[in-house]
N, C-alpha and C positions, 0 to 999 in steps of 0.2 A: 679537461678531458674532452676528447673528440670521438664521436661515434663514427667508425669507419664502415662504409657500406660495401657490399660484395663487389660492385663494379670497380672500386679502387683496388681491392685485393686481386681481382682477376687481371686488371691492367698491369699491376706490378708483377704478377706471375708471367704474363705473356711478354711484356716489354720491360725487362729489369733495368734498362737504362733510361726509361721514361721519367719525365718530371714527377709524375705521380708516384712512381716507385721510389725515387730518391726522397721525395717529401714524406712518404709513408715511413721509410726507414728512419728519418729524423724524428718523426712523431713517436715511433716505437722506442727509440733510444732515449728520448726525453720523458717517456712514461705517460704520454698523452693519448695514445691510441687505445680505443676500446671497441669491442664487438658485442653482439648479442647472439643468442641461439639461432634465430632465423638467418642471420648473416653467415654464421658458421655452416649451417646446412646448405645454403646457396653456394658457398665457396667450395665445400667438399664434394658436392654432387658432380662437379665437373671433372673430378679425378678420372683419368683414363686407365689406371691400374691400381692395384693394392699398394705398390711401392710409391706411386705418386700420392695416393691418399695419405699414407703415413708421412710423407714429406710435407704435405700441406698442413696436416694436423700439427706437426712439430712447429711449423711457422706460426700457427695461431697461438701457440703457448706463450709467445712474446707479448701478446696483447692482453689488456685488462678485459674483464667480462662484466657487463651490466645485466642485472637480473630483471626479469619481467614480473613486477609486482602488481597487485590489484589496481592501484591508480594508473598504471601503464595500460592495463586492459580496458579500463574505463575510457581513457583517451582514445584507444584503438576503436572502441565502440562508437565514440563520438565521431571520429573521422570516417569510419566505414559507413555509418548511417548518413552522414552528410553527402558522401560521394554516391551512395546508392540512391538517395532521394533526388540528387541532381542529374542522375543518368551518366555521370562521369565514371569512367572505369579506373580502378586502382586495385592491384592485387592485395590479398590479405597480408602477404608477407611485407609488402611495401607499407601498408597501413601500420603494421606492428613496428616496423623500423622507425617510421616517422613518429609514432606515438611514444616510443622509447626516448627518442631524442628530445621531444617536447617535455615529457614527464621529468626527465633527469636534467633538463635545462642545459643541454649540451648541443653544440653544432653538429650537423651531419656532413661528413665528407663523402661525396658521391659524384659520379659522372652522369647519373640518371637525371635528365632534365625534368622528368615527371614530378619530382619532389618540389620543384619551384612553385607549383600551384597551391601549396599549403602555407597560408599566411603566418601561422603560428610557429612554423619550423624555421630555425636558423640554419642556413647552409654555410658550411665552412669553405672559405676560399683562401688559399695561401697566396702570398705575394712573393714573386720571384725578385731576388736582388737584381738591380740593373747591372748589365755588363759594363765593365770599365775598360 
């Protein structure tokens, strides 16, 4: 399982021929892609019309969903406190996304470089096949 962050979903939406879009499609087909509530919210809030909102909602139905349980919220509290005490800025949504990936022991697929500063978090990087 791979937790897909909203930056990947948005990239795939904006640039359907991008490498991220192609790779996301392969993760969905293989049943490896998952999202969480905060990612769903971030993705859907960008809809410019009710029709687009419905279209994006249908796209999300192809992904698995990870629940936010108490241990996830405990991880979120740990991360949020760490960054608050250090003076480093991290949004609550990003904290919850990172905490979920850590709690479920799954890599996070994202374009957001801010997640790189979390040592406990495994970031997903796909390897492109070499051109022949």
